[in-house]
C-alpha positions as CSV (number, residue, x, y, z in Angstrom):
1,M,81.1,100.5,73.7
2,W,82.5,104.7,73.6
3,L,86.1,102.9,74.3
4,Y,85.7,100.0,71.6
5,N,84.6,102.6,69.0
6,Y,86.5,105.1,70.0
7,L,89.5,102.4,69.3
8,C,88.1,101.3,65.8
9,V,88.5,104.8,64.8
10,V,92.3,105.2,66.0
11,I,93.7,102.3,63.9
12,V,91.6,103.1,61.0
13,C,93.1,105.8,61.4
14,C,96.4,104.2,62.0
15,T,96.2,101.8,59.4
16,L,95.6,104.8,56.7
17,L,98.0,106.8,57.6
18,S,100.9,104.4,57.6
19,C,99.7,103.3,54.2
20,T,100.7,107.1,52.2
21,G,103.4,108.9,53.1
22,N,100.8,112.1,51.6
23,L,98.0,111.7,54.0
24,Q,95.5,112.2,51.7
25,E,93.7,108.9,52.1
26,G,94.3,110.0,56.2
27,V,92.0,113.2,54.9
28,Q,89.3,112.0,52.9
29,Y,88.8,109.2,55.8
30,A,87.9,112.3,58.1
31,L,85.9,114.4,55.7
32,Q,83.9,111.2,55.3
33,Q,83.7,110.9,59.1
34,A,83.4,114.4,59.5
35,G,79.2,114.1,58.1
36,E,77.9,117.5,58.5
37,N,80.7,119.2,59.3
38,R,82.8,117.9,56.2
39,G,82.1,121.6,54.5
40,E,84.3,123.7,57.3
41,L,87.3,121.1,56.7
42,S,86.5,121.5,52.9
43,K,86.8,125.5,52.8
44,I,90.5,125.0,55.2
45,L,91.8,122.5,52.2
46,K,90.1,125.0,49.5
47,Y,91.9,128.1,51.4
48,Y,95.3,127.0,51.3
49,Q,95.2,124.6,48.1
50,N,97.5,127.3,46.5
51,Q,99.7,127.6,49.4
52,P,101.9,123.8,49.6
53,E,103.0,123.8,53.0
54,K,100.6,125.6,54.2
55,L,97.9,123.1,52.9
56,K,100.3,119.7,54.1
57,A,100.1,121.5,58.1
58,A,95.9,121.7,57.6
59,R,95.8,117.8,55.9
60,F,98.0,116.8,59.1
61,L,95.6,118.3,61.4
62,I,92.8,117.1,59.4
63,A,93.8,113.6,58.8
64,N,94.6,113.2,62.4
65,M,91.6,114.9,63.9
66,P,88.5,112.1,63.8
67,A,90.0,110.9,67.5
68,H,90.5,113.8,68.9
69,R,87.5,115.2,71.9
70,T,85.9,117.9,74.5
71,Y,84.6,116.3,77.1
72,V,82.0,119.5,78.8
73,G,79.2,118.8,81.5
74,K,78.1,121.4,83.8
75,E,80.1,119.3,86.5
76,I,83.4,119.7,85.0
77,D,82.6,123.7,84.6
78,S,81.8,123.8,88.6
79,L,85.1,122.3,89.2
80,K,86.8,124.4,87.1
81,Q,85.2,127.8,89.4
82,M,85.7,126.1,92.3
83,K,90.4,126.0,91.3
84,K,89.6,129.7,89.8
85,E,88.5,130.8,93.2
86,S,90.9,128.8,95.2
87,I,93.8,131.6,93.7
88,Q,92.1,134.2,96.2
89,K,91.2,131.4,99.3
90,G,93.5,129.0,99.2
91,R,92.7,125.5,100.0
92,I,89.1,124.6,99.2
93,S,87.1,122.8,101.7
94,D,87.5,119.1,103.1
95,E,83.9,118.7,102.7
96,I,83.4,120.3,99.3
97,V,86.7,117.5,98.5
98,A,85.2,115.1,99.8
99,H,82.0,115.4,98.0
100,W,84.1,115.3,94.8
101,K,86.2,112.5,94.7
102,T,84.2,110.3,93.6
103,F,83.6,112.4,90.1
104,N,85.4,111.4,87.4
105,Y,85.1,113.6,84.1
106,S,85.6,110.3,81.8
107,S,82.2,110.0,81.6
108,S,80.9,113.7,80.9
109,Q,79.5,114.0,77.6
110,V,81.7,113.8,74.8
111,V,82.0,116.7,71.6
112,E,84.4,115.0,69.3
113,D,86.7,117.9,67.1
114,I,85.9,116.7,63.4
115,D,81.7,117.3,64.2
116,V,81.8,120.6,65.3
117,I,84.7,122.0,64.5
118,K,84.8,125.6,62.2
119,A,87.1,126.6,59.2
120,D,87.5,130.0,60.5
121,I,89.6,128.4,64.1
122,L,92.0,126.5,61.9
123,I,92.9,128.5,59.6
124,E,93.7,131.0,62.2
125,N,96.1,128.3,64.0
126,I,97.9,127.7,60.9
127,D,98.3,131.1,59.5
128,L,99.6,131.9,63.6
129,A,101.8,129.2,63.5
130,F,103.6,130.0,60.6
131,E,104.2,133.3,61.1
132,A,105.5,132.5,64.7
133,W,107.0,129.7,63.4
134,E,108.9,132.0,59.7
135,K,110.5,134.6,62.4
136,R,112.4,132.3,64.4
137,S,115.6,131.7,63.1
138,W,116.2,128.9,64.6
139,S,113.2,127.0,62.8
140,K,116.2,126.6,59.8
141,Q,117.4,123.7,62.0
142,Y,114.0,121.9,62.6
143,S,112.2,119.4,59.6
144,F,108.8,120.3,58.5
145,E,107.5,117.0,60.9
146,D,108.7,118.5,63.8
147,F,106.8,122.2,63.3
148,C,103.9,119.7,63.0
149,E,104.4,118.2,66.1
150,Y,105.8,120.4,68.6
151,V,104.5,124.0,67.3
152,L,101.3,123.6,65.2
153,P,98.4,121.3,66.9
154,Y,95.1,124.1,68.2
155,R,95.2,121.7,70.8
156,I,97.4,119.7,74.0
157,G,94.9,117.3,75.0
158,D,91.4,116.7,75.5
159,E,91.0,121.1,76.4
160,P,87.8,123.1,75.3
161,L,88.0,123.9,71.3
162,E,89.3,127.6,71.4
163,K,91.1,130.1,69.3
164,W,93.8,131.1,71.7
165,R,97.7,131.9,70.0
166,R,96.7,135.6,69.0
167,I,96.1,136.5,72.7
168,Y,99.1,134.6,73.8
169,Y,101.2,135.3,71.1
170,E,100.3,139.5,71.6
171,R,101.3,139.1,75.5
172,Y,104.3,136.8,75.4
173,S,105.7,138.2,71.7
174,P,106.7,141.1,73.5
175,V,108.7,140.2,76.1
176,L,110.6,137.5,74.1
177,D,111.7,140.2,71.8
178,S,112.2,142.9,74.9
179,L,114.4,139.7,76.9
180,Y,116.3,137.9,74.1
181,Q,117.4,138.5,71.1
182,G,119.5,135.7,70.4
183,N,119.5,132.6,67.9
184,D,119.5,129.9,70.4
185,V,116.0,128.8,71.4
186,V,117.0,127.2,74.8
187,E,117.9,130.8,75.8
188,A,114.3,131.8,74.6
189,A,112.4,129.4,76.5
190,R,114.4,130.2,79.1
191,V,114.2,133.1,79.8
192,M,110.1,132.8,79.2
193,A,109.9,130.1,81.9
194,N,111.2,132.7,84.0
195,Y,109.4,134.7,83.1
196,L,106.1,132.4,83.6
197,K,107.8,131.6,87.2
198,E,107.3,135.2,88.1
199,E,103.6,135.3,87.6
200,G,102.8,132.8,90.1
201,F,101.6,129.3,89.5
202,T,98.9,128.3,92.8
203,N,98.9,124.2,93.5
204,H,95.3,122.6,93.2
205,T,95.4,118.9,93.4
206,D,92.1,117.8,94.4
207,F,89.7,117.3,91.3
208,N,90.3,115.0,88.2
209,L,89.9,116.6,85.4
210,P,90.2,117.4,81.7
211,H,92.7,119.4,80.3
212,L,91.5,123.2,82.0
213,G,91.9,124.8,78.4
214,A,94.3,127.8,76.9
215,L,91.8,130.4,77.7
216,F,90.7,129.3,81.6
217,L,94.5,128.7,81.9
218,F,95.5,132.5,80.3
219,E,93.8,134.2,83.4
220,N,94.0,131.7,86.4
221,R,97.3,130.3,86.9
222,V,96.1,126.9,89.1
223,G,95.8,123.3,88.7
224,Y,99.0,120.5,88.9
225,C,101.9,119.5,86.8
226,R,100.4,118.6,83.8
227,D,98.0,122.1,83.7
228,N,101.9,124.4,83.8
229,C,103.0,122.0,81.7
230,D,100.2,123.4,79.4
231,I,100.8,127.1,79.7
232,A,104.1,126.6,78.7
233,T,103.1,124.6,75.7
234,Y,100.5,127.3,74.9
235,V,103.1,130.1,75.4
236,M,106.0,128.5,74.2
237,R,104.1,127.1,71.0
238,S,102.6,130.4,70.2
239,L,105.9,132.4,70.8
240,G,107.6,129.5,68.3
241,I,109.3,127.0,70.1
242,P,109.1,123.5,69.7
243,I,107.3,122.0,72.6
244,T,105.8,119.5,73.9
245,M,105.0,117.6,77.0
246,D,106.6,113.8,79.2
247,F,105.5,112.3,81.4
248,Y,105.9,108.7,84.3
249,E,102.7,107.4,84.3
250,V,103.8,105.6,88.0
251,S,106.9,106.6,90.3
252,P,108.5,103.7,91.0
253,S,109.6,105.4,93.4
254,Y,106.4,107.0,94.9
255,N,102.5,107.2,94.0
256,S,102.3,109.3,91.5
257,R,102.6,110.7,88.0
258,H,104.1,113.6,87.1
259,F,104.2,115.2,83.6
260,W,107.0,118.4,82.1
261,S,107.6,120.6,79.5
262,A,110.1,118.9,76.9
263,L,112.0,121.7,74.5
264,I,113.3,119.6,71.4
265,D,116.4,121.1,70.8
266,T,117.9,121.9,67.5
267,T,120.5,119.2,68.6
268,G,117.2,116.7,68.7
269,F,118.2,116.2,72.3
270,V,115.1,116.8,74.6
271,V,115.7,119.3,77.0
272,P,113.6,118.9,80.2
273,F,111.8,121.5,82.4
274,N,109.0,122.8,84.6
275,Y,108.8,126.3,84.5
276,I,108.0,126.5,88.2
277,E,110.5,123.9,89.1
278,Q,113.0,124.5,87.9
279,E,115.7,126.2,85.1
280,I,115.7,126.0,81.7
281,V,119.3,124.9,81.1
282,R,120.5,121.4,78.5
283,Q,122.1,118.3,80.4
284,S,119.9,119.1,83.7
285,Q,119.3,117.1,86.3
286,N,115.9,114.7,87.7
287,E,116.0,113.5,91.1
288,R,112.4,112.0,89.9
289,K,113.2,108.8,89.5
290,R,110.5,107.7,85.9
291,G,110.9,104.3,85.2
292,K,110.1,105.1,81.5
293,V,109.3,107.9,79.8
294,Y,105.9,109.3,77.2
295,R,105.6,111.7,75.1
296,Y,101.8,113.2,74.2
297,Y,101.7,113.6,70.2
298,Y,99.2,115.4,68.3
299,G,99.6,113.2,65.4
300,L,98.6,109.1,66.2
301,Q,101.5,107.0,66.4
302,Q,102.0,103.9,65.0
303,E,101.4,100.7,67.2
304,K,104.6,100.1,69.5
305,Y,104.1,96.4,68.6
306,S,101.7,94.7,65.8
307,G,98.1,94.0,67.4
308,L,98.6,96.2,69.9
309,Y,95.9,99.0,69.6
310,S,93.3,96.1,68.6
311,D,93.5,93.6,71.7
312,E,91.6,94.0,73.8
313,E,93.6,91.8,76.9
314,V,96.3,94.6,76.3
315,P,95.4,97.2,79.1
316,V,94.4,100.5,78.5
317,F,97.8,102.3,78.8
318,F,100.0,100.7,75.8
319,R,96.8,101.3,73.3
320,R,97.3,105.1,73.6
321,P,97.1,106.8,70.4
322,F,98.7,109.8,70.9
323,M,101.1,108.4,72.9
324,K,104.5,107.5,72.4
325,D,107.5,106.0,74.4
326,V,110.4,107.8,74.7
327,S,112.6,106.3,77.2
328,S,115.5,106.7,74.8
329,E,115.9,110.3,74.8
330,Y,116.5,109.3,78.3
331,F,118.2,106.1,79.2
332,P,119.4,105.3,76.0
333,E,121.2,101.7,75.6
334,S,119.7,100.8,78.8
335,N,118.0,97.2,77.7
336,I,117.2,94.5,80.1
337,K,116.9,90.6,78.9
338,L,114.8,88.0,81.0
339,E,113.8,84.6,80.8
340,S,111.0,82.4,81.6
341,S,112.1,78.9,83.9
342,E,108.7,77.9,82.2
343,A,106.7,78.9,79.5
344,I,104.1,81.6,79.0
345,D,100.9,81.1,77.8
346,S,100.8,84.2,76.6
347,H,102.1,86.6,73.7
348,W,102.8,90.1,76.0
349,G,104.8,90.4,79.0
350,Y,105.5,93.7,80.8
351,L,107.7,95.3,83.4
352,C,106.5,96.4,86.1
353,V,106.9,98.6,89.4
354,F,104.9,97.7,93.3
355,T,103.0,100.7,94.1
356,G,102.5,99.7,97.6
357,A,99.2,97.4,96.5
358,E,99.7,96.4,92.7
359,L,102.0,95.0,90.5
360,Q,101.7,98.7,88.2
361,P,102.8,97.9,83.8
362,I,104.6,100.9,82.4
363,D,107.0,98.9,79.7
364,I,105.7,96.2,77.5
365,S,106.7,94.0,75.1
366,E,106.5,90.4,73.5
367,F,107.4,86.4,74.3
368,H,110.3,85.2,71.5
369,G,109.3,81.6,73.5
370,K,110.4,82.3,77.0
371,K,112.8,85.0,76.3
372,I,112.3,88.3,76.3
373,E,113.6,92.4,75.8
374,F,112.9,95.3,77.3
375,A,114.4,98.7,76.1
376,N,115.7,101.7,77.5
377,V,114.7,101.2,80.5
378,E,115.8,103.2,84.1
379,P,118.7,101.7,85.9
380,E,119.2,102.4,89.8
381,L,115.1,100.9,90.3
382,I,113.6,97.7,91.6
383,Y,111.5,96.0,88.6
384,F,109.0,92.6,88.6
385,P,108.8,90.9,85.5
386,T,105.4,89.7,85.0
387,F,102.7,88.2,82.1
388,R,98.8,88.7,82.7
389,K,96.0,86.8,83.5
390,A,92.3,86.9,84.1
391,G,93.0,90.7,84.1
392,K,96.2,90.6,86.9
393,M,100.3,91.1,86.9
394,K,101.3,88.2,87.6
395,A,105.2,87.4,88.7
396,F,107.1,85.2,86.4
397,S,110.2,85.7,87.9
398,Y,112.2,87.4,90.9
399,P,112.0,91.4,90.9
400,F,114.6,92.9,90.8
401,L,117.6,96.0,91.0
402,L,118.7,97.3,87.5
403,K,122.1,98.7,87.6
404,K,123.7,99.9,85.3
405,D,125.6,96.9,83.6
406,S,123.9,94.1,85.5
407,I,120.5,92.6,87.1
408,E,120.4,91.7,90.8
409,Y,117.7,89.4,91.8
410,F,115.7,89.2,95.1
411,I,116.0,86.2,96.0
412,P,114.8,84.9,99.1
413,D,116.9,82.5,101.4
414,T,114.3,80.5,103.5
415,T,117.8,78.7,104.9
416,R,119.2,82.2,106.1
417,K,117.2,83.9,108.6
418,H,117.8,86.4,110.3
419,C,115.5,90.1,112.7
420,I,115.1,93.1,111.3
421,V,113.7,96.2,112.8
422,L,111.4,99.1,111.0
423,T,110.5,102.0,111.3
424,R,109.2,103.1,107.4
425,K,106.7,101.5,105.1
426,Y,108.0,104.0,102.4
427,P,110.4,106.7,101.4
428,I,111.5,108.8,103.8
429,G,111.0,111.7,100.9
430,R,111.1,114.8,101.9
431,N,110.6,114.6,106.2
432,P,114.0,114.9,106.9
433,M,112.9,118.4,106.3
434,F,109.8,118.8,107.4
435,L,110.9,117.4,111.1
436,G,113.6,119.8,110.9
437,T,110.8,123.0,111.2
438,A,111.0,121.3,114.6
439,V,114.1,122.7,115.3
440,G,115.0,125.5,117.6
441,V,111.5,125.8,119.3
442,K,110.8,126.3,122.6
443,I,108.2,125.1,125.5
444,E,107.4,127.6,128.2
445,G,105.1,127.9,131.4
446,A,103.8,130.4,132.9
447,N,101.8,132.1,134.7
448,R,100.4,135.0,133.6
449,K,98.9,135.7,130.5
450,D,101.9,138.6,129.8
451,F,104.7,135.3,129.9
452,R,106.7,138.5,132.2
453,D,107.2,134.9,134.4
454,A,107.7,132.6,131.4
455,E,110.3,129.4,132.0
456,L,112.3,127.6,129.5
457,L,109.9,124.0,130.1
458,C,111.8,122.0,126.9
459,Q,113.7,123.4,123.9
460,V,113.9,121.1,120.4
461,V,117.8,121.2,120.0
462,D,118.4,118.6,117.0
463,T,116.4,117.1,113.9
464,P,113.5,114.2,114.9
465,K,114.8,111.3,113.5
466,I,111.2,110.2,113.5
467,N,107.9,112.3,113.8
468,Y,105.9,110.8,117.4
469,N,108.1,111.9,120.2
470,I,107.8,113.0,123.7
471,L,109.2,116.0,125.4
472,F,109.8,116.1,128.8
473,P,109.6,119.9,130.8
474,T,112.3,120.2,133.0
475,V,110.8,122.1,135.7
476,Q,108.0,120.8,137.4
477,K,105.2,123.7,139.4
478,K,101.8,124.7,138.0
479,F,101.5,127.0,135.2
480,R,98.4,128.4,133.3
481,Y,99.5,128.9,130.3
482,V,101.6,127.3,128.3
483,R,103.6,129.1,124.8
484,Y,105.3,126.8,121.9
485,S,107.1,129.2,120.1
486,A,109.3,129.0,116.7
487,P,112.5,130.5,115.7
488,E,112.1,133.6,114.3
489,E,113.8,131.9,110.7
490,K,110.7,129.2,110.5
491,Q,107.3,129.0,111.0
492,I,104.7,126.6,113.1
493,Q,104.2,123.3,110.5
494,V,102.9,120.8,113.7
495,G,100.7,117.9,112.6
496,E,100.1,117.2,115.6
497,W,100.2,119.0,119.2
498,Y,99.6,117.2,122.9
499,M,99.9,118.4,126.8
500,Y,99.7,116.0,129.1
501,G,99.2,117.3,133.8
502,I,100.1,114.5,136.1
503,D,97.1,113.9,136.9
504,T,95.5,113.9,133.9
505,E,95.4,110.8,131.6
506,T,94.2,111.9,129.0
507,A,95.5,115.0,127.1
508,I,94.7,118.4,128.1
509,A,92.1,120.4,126.1
510,P,93.4,124.2,126.5
511,E,90.8,126.7,126.7
512,K,91.2,129.3,124.2
513,I,94.5,129.2,122.2
514,W,94.9,132.7,120.5
515,A,98.9,133.8,118.8
516,N,101.3,136.6,119.3
517,H,99.8,138.3,116.2
518,P,95.7,138.5,114.8
519,L,95.6,135.1,113.0
520,S,93.3,135.2,109.9
521,D,89.8,133.0,109.7
522,I,91.4,130.3,108.2
523,H,93.7,130.1,110.2
524,K,91.8,130.0,113.9
525,K,89.9,127.1,112.1
526,I,93.1,124.8,111.2
527,L,94.1,125.2,114.7
528,S,92.1,122.0,114.9
529,L,94.3,120.4,113.5
530,L,97.0,120.0,116.5
531,T,94.9,117.7,117.7
532,D,92.6,115.9,115.7
533,D,94.5,112.2,115.4
534,D,95.7,113.2,111.9
535,W,99.9,112.8,112.0
536,S,99.6,113.2,108.5
537,S,97.6,116.9,108.6
538,F,99.4,119.7,109.9
539,Y,98.9,123.6,110.8
540,M,101.2,125.9,109.4
541,S,101.2,129.7,110.6
542,A,100.8,132.7,108.0
543,V,104.6,134.1,110.0
544,K,108.1,133.4,111.0
545,G,108.1,132.8,114.7
546,E,105.5,132.6,115.4
547,Q,104.1,131.8,118.8
548,L,100.9,129.7,119.9
549,I,99.5,130.5,123.6
550,F,97.7,127.6,125.3
551,D,95.5,128.6,128.1
552,L,95.0,125.7,130.5
553,G,92.1,126.8,132.8
554,I,93.6,126.4,135.6
555,P,97.5,125.8,136.8
556,Q,98.8,122.3,136.6
557,I,101.9,120.3,136.5
558,L,102.2,119.2,133.2
559,S,103.9,115.6,132.7
560,H,105.1,115.9,128.9
561,F,104.5,116.8,125.7
562,I,103.6,115.3,122.4
563,L,105.0,116.3,119.4
564,I,104.0,115.4,116.2
565,P,105.9,117.9,113.8
566,R,105.4,117.5,109.4
567,N,105.4,114.8,107.9
568,D,103.6,112.1,106.1
569,D,103.0,109.5,108.4
570,N,104.6,106.9,106.8
571,Y,106.8,105.8,110.1
572,I,105.8,103.3,112.3
573,H,102.1,104.5,113.8
574,L,101.2,103.3,117.7
575,G,98.4,101.0,117.8
576,D,98.4,100.3,114.1
577,R,97.7,96.8,112.9
578,Y,101.4,95.6,110.2
579,E,101.7,92.5,108.3
580,L,105.1,92.6,106.3
581,F,105.8,91.0,103.6
582,Y,108.6,89.0,101.3
583,H,108.5,88.2,97.5
584,G,108.3,85.2,96.2
585,G,108.8,85.2,92.7
586,I,105.9,83.1,90.9
587,K,104.7,82.6,94.5
588,G,104.2,86.6,94.8
589,W,103.5,87.9,97.8
590,I,104.5,86.0,101.0
591,S,103.1,87.3,104.1
592,L,105.4,87.4,107.7
593,G,103.3,88.2,109.8
594,K,100.7,90.2,112.0
595,Q,101.8,92.7,114.5
596,I,100.0,95.8,115.9
597,A,102.7,98.5,117.1
598,E,103.2,98.8,120.4
599,G,106.7,101.2,119.7
600,T,107.9,103.5,117.1
601,E,109.7,100.1,115.5
602,L,109.0,97.2,114.7
603,Y,110.9,93.2,114.8
604,Y,110.3,90.6,112.9
605,E,112.0,87.8,113.5
606,G,112.5,85.1,110.5
607,V,112.9,86.7,107.5
608,P,115.1,85.3,104.6
609,D,118.4,86.7,103.6
610,G,118.4,88.7,100.1
611,A,114.6,88.6,100.5
612,L,112.2,91.6,98.5
613,L,110.4,93.2,101.9
614,W,106.7,95.1,101.9
615,L,105.5,96.5,105.3
616,H,101.8,96.7,105.4
617,N,99.9,98.7,107.2
618,H,96.2,97.1,107.5
619,T,94.3,100.5,109.6
620,R,94.8,103.5,107.4
621,G,97.1,105.2,104.5
622,K,98.0,104.0,101.3
623,E,101.8,105.2,100.7
624,E,103.7,102.1,100.5
625,R,106.8,100.7,98.4
626,C,109.2,97.3,99.1
627,F,112.5,98.1,100.1
628,Y,115.0,95.7,101.4
629,M,117.6,95.2,103.9
630,K,121.1,96.4,104.0
631,D,123.3,96.2,107.0
632,G,120.3,96.3,109.0
633,K,118.5,99.2,107.0
634,Q,115.7,98.9,105.2
635,L,117.0,100.9,102.1
636,F,113.7,102.0,99.6
637,I,114.7,102.7,95.7
């Protein structure tokens, strides 16, 4: 019911705003919706009655206000406090994270801006926005509409309704004035972004929360990518630098969505950046694969297609009124024309990516007969053409790899089959870097606690190819103590570490573990991660060159060690149950059989040539992506 009422308001507002160029009808509707709070909005309009530009800005904010809101509740307050405490304490305990895992802020109380906003909040916001804008020489190169969307708004999303411009301006305006006095908006943004990076940011992704708010972020630099984008937005807008936030809802390659700041250049082009990751430059290169890019706005955006917002069969993502497809600014002239082999009983078609669990739409378009087109789609990625039936996405053709000038379909040839070897179920990502932390590690044995009689048992001399590694000692003698030493320039980063004696079938449980320096309480606690049988959790030392000493209790002859460096546990996991599928177009995923992993590789026979494949782990994990075989190797896109 809430969503229905919300979309009704959206549809009315969009209709009114599309029918008038002066926003007057939208303003009148907002005044009606305000009810008892109407007087506050009327005060604003009266205050600016002799200031035409500011009056127009006020009308823009008021006309688009009815669909803006805040979520409130004691649960939200509690989680924000925990985020704040994580800056000093580090990671929040697994128990607390598990307790709050199911909390969804969207079920919290909703407070509509139109019902509670006070005149002084909007008046201060408008006056300070104009003051900062008129101070900057680059403002003359933008339209009034640019100012309204990228500088003027009093909020970003669903954060608390607050006065924030003055405190941000007073803190950061002297900084900008001292660092840059020129006319280039990109250079001004660059020096401010670098300054923000020096102020620090604590990454924390555990809780599902609305936007944290300007005043909270002013004091607490914590959160995930969306939150550091919010910080950049508050700072830049307070200084008259036009900025917004772009995002993709799901990555074509990884199980995540991502947000980044989008600086609007005087050239009309967007300059994407994330201030904690890289420096701002024009024509920057982004290694993340995005597929389609969307942008958040304050103003209600017109429907991409007529009837889109009111069609309940359309996924809610495409009915968001403050979101717009801006992929043309990232992937111009990259369009797709597709045709179904038979008539589709649906008005809408979708372009999907495979998340490892489902086909998730990232673009929508209209069928014209059997034909459909999708505009401005990132090339060199794998897509699934679909329609929606009974709430689920169904393929109407084969998946394909979009090239710059062509489409390469994955059409399985069941008359030509071959044997394949599999080592992963997910793109390699940063695993080579993580596995590389093991290079140079030395394992020593000794019978003296001070290791004056130490003997080298083995050493890692090259980057491991996989996560599961068996090391064999070169010395067959009894030792009571084992020392695991990282190189001087590296921290220890180990997922699992097990030691086996020649007379034991199970791993030796050391009586005591200590280091060559005092361990903090948190590091004493996370030593348990070395043997928790969770290959993705890991112990990471606080210092470089750390040495961990394991007291075995009694001298023993060691047969081997199992070393699992830090990794994502998406290699083949011994003992897990796997199933391989290939995609059969309109038939969907077709199984090629299940098997238990007896080693670090899986062997499958009878795999159709040219097929798109998916390896599913039935035992554990969520991270999975489709791939294809080329020259005997798995290729993830």
